[in-house]
N, C-alpha and C positions, 0 to 999 in steps of 0.2 A: 813428668815429676813422680808419679809411680813406677814409673819403668825406671828412673835413675834410682829412685829409694831400693827397688828389689835388687838391682846390680849390688849396690853400696851394702846391703845384709849378706847377698849370696857368695859374693868374693871373699870377705873376710873368713865367714863360714867354712870355704874351701881352704883356705889357708891355714885355719886350725886344723882340718882334719888332715891335711899334709901332714903340718907338725906332729900330730898326732901318730901317724904311720911312720914318721920318721924316728919318733922317740920309740916305737914299737918294734922296730926293725933293729935297734942298734942293741 
């Protein structure tokens, strides 16, 4: 349960970080 919750928290955070990099590089 805790492991699954951590994944669902980390993955969206990485997605946001990726989007931020993409916007910054444009």
